[in-house]
N, C-alpha and C positions, 0 to 999 in steps of 0.2 A: 504494500500500499504506499502511496506517496505521502510525503510529509504534510502537504497542504490538507489532505483529508483527515490525517491524524490530528492536526491542529484543530480542525473544524469539530471532529468528534469530541475531543477533550473540552473545547470551549462549550459545546452543547451540554456535555455532561455536567459542567459547572454552572450551567444555565446563565452563561454570559452572553450578552449580545456582542456582535462583531464590533460595533461602535465602541463599547466599553473597553474591550481589549485594545483597540486602536488607540483610545484616549490614554490608557495606561502606558502604551508604548511611545506616545508622543508622535503618532503618525496619523494620517487620514484613514477613514474607514475604507476608502478605495484602495489605499496602499496595503492595508492589512488583508483586504479581500483577495488581492492579487497573490498573497502568500498562501491563502487557503485554497485557491483554485490552481496553485502550482504555476501560475504565469511567471512568477519569479521565485528564486530559491533563497531561503534565509542564510546569512552568514552564520557561522558558529556562535559568534557573539550575539547576533540578533535572536537565534534560536534559544540561547540561554536567557535572554530578556523575556522572550515569550513564555518559556517554561516557568519563570518566576511569576509572571502575571497569571498564568493558568494553575499555579500551585503544584507543579509536577517537576520532575527533573528532566534534563535533556535525555537521559537514558530511557526514561518512561515514554517519551515522545517517540524516540527512535525504535523502541521495542514494542510499541503499542500492539496489543492483540485486539482487534476490533470486536471479537466476541465478548469482551468484557466491558463494552461501552454502551451507554444508553444511545440507542440509535433509531428508535421509532418515537415519533411524537404524534400523539393523537389528541385532537382537540375535543373538548367536551363542553357542554352548555355552560357549566359553572367554572370552567378553568382549563388548564392544560395539564396533561398527564404524560409522563415519560414511561415507556415500556422498557424493561431490561432484557437484553438478549433476544429481541424480537418477540418477547412474550406478549400475549394479547392483554390489553388493558383490563378486560373483564377477569382474566385470571389473577391479575395483580390485586384487583378490587376484592375478590374472594379471599385471597390470602390476607390482605389487610384486615378485612372484617373478622377473619378467624383469629388473627393475632389480637385484635381489640377484645373479642370475646374471651380469650384466654387471660388477658390483662384483667378484665372485669372479674373473672373467677378468682384470680389471685387476690385481688382487692377485697372481695367478699370473704375469702378464707381468712385473710389477715384481720379483718374487722370482727369476724365472728368465729374465733378459734373453737375447736371441739373440746 
């Protein structure tokens, strides 16, 4: 996978807008966009700056495994949901609801010990 797509995936995982990263780097959104689309290649120094802005290391960018990145975005009426590893949003919702129910059980048990 090319570096630009890796940068985009990491940025999206962090829920950063392209403009935000560009501002942190002190470049225009168009300039940063050209990095993500592989129109230009970052220098090692620039890649280090980008890694810092994205809260990752240069190694993490270079070794990125796209199967470990949020890469599906599904919009819902009330907001935006990210799916992990191409998981359907409905599956994540079911898992989330199950975890909430388990949390409620633990709270009940703690409030009313046997």
